[in-house]
C-alpha positions, 0 to 999 in steps of 0.5 A: 500500500505504501508503494502504490499510494506514496512512493510510486505516486511520488516518483510517477509525478516526477518522471511524468513531469520530466517526460511532459516537459521533454515532449511538449516544451523541448520537442514541441510536440502538440498535446493530445496526439498518440505520438506525444502520449506514447512518447511521454509514457516511454520517457517517464519509464526511461527516466525511472530506469535511469534512476534505478540504474543509478540505484543498482550501481550504488548497490554494486551492480555494474552498469552493463550488468544492470537490468534496470533500463531493459525492465523499465523501458519494457514497462513503458512499452507494455503500457503502450501495447496495453493502451493500443489494445484497449483503444481497439477494444473500445472502438469495436462492437465486442463486449466482454463482461467486466469480470472476464475483462478484469481476469484478462487484465490480471493475466496480461500483467502477470505474464508480462511481469513474469517475462520482464522482472527477471532481467531486473532482479537477477543481477541483484539476486546474483550479488546476494547469492555471492555473499555481497551485503551491499544493498541500498536497502539497509535491512532484511526480514530474512536475516538475523533477529536483530535485522528483522527487528531493524527492518520492522522498525524501519517499515513502521517509520516509513508507514508513519511518514506515508500515512502522515503525508496522506493526511496533509491536503494537497492544497497545503502542499502546493502552498509551501 
């Protein structure tokens, strides 16, 4: 919940802003076109991939070994593919019941993530398997009792910050 509500939404806004500026201000593409829409999606994920590439590097994964760029660009392309299929479906006369549509969506996302996640995760898993303890995530729930306690306290702190941030109205944040 923290991830989808706070962390990823915070980053999504940053990366969408970068993509929006690049497409509409720098490249001067008009708003409302499919080209600008799809380019914004891919650029937002490209920006995210770059941030995660730096995070991998900070964790000891070499640039050439990191799967961050492959993974995040693939996510952007997956969203473009999904959007194309959705637009084709909406313009057709075919009607799929909502529960079937939802199941198809879950199957699509599950299969796509099954295909794309290993490229991103395996380099980090390899480092852990080799005994390197240099992750940018400072605690684990799978280590000693002390590490689990630290991870739990860290998770509580992050949850508190996330929930307290959700209590501040967006208008108040915009004023500061």
